[in-house]
Steps between C-alpha positions, in 0.01 A plus 500: 500500500847470323522627152717316238838670469745501215882423541578858643227467758257738335129404482420325173231695318204335317561470128879502522719210425704321772800734441294806579574640151874441519716762344279551197410859446241691305397857486249636749357804329329734743445877484618696794553872572825638351623614834456160652679335209792737529534453876469126465773484237722738698472282814586195302803678354612626852484136619693384194221263377271487205140638543357148445709365783365784728147420398548133592644605838195738557259234391645226723494744796128582424422126486669435837339790683162414340530144619618607844179713527293201423343641181359238267432587137354819368245698704285707254 
């Protein structure tokens, strides 16, 4: 089964418009351990990118590897 894909080739997620959310941004407020936050921000700085850009990279990698493993939805 071929999933619908957006212009950049990423799978189109249910509930998202045809642009995949475009460049619109909004805060994602989560609570994480202080050490994780510091390491995450430091890694972004070392790579010369903003933390939100690093998060998007990490998320896209997660989605790709999750899809490659054949996982479907949440398993709780």
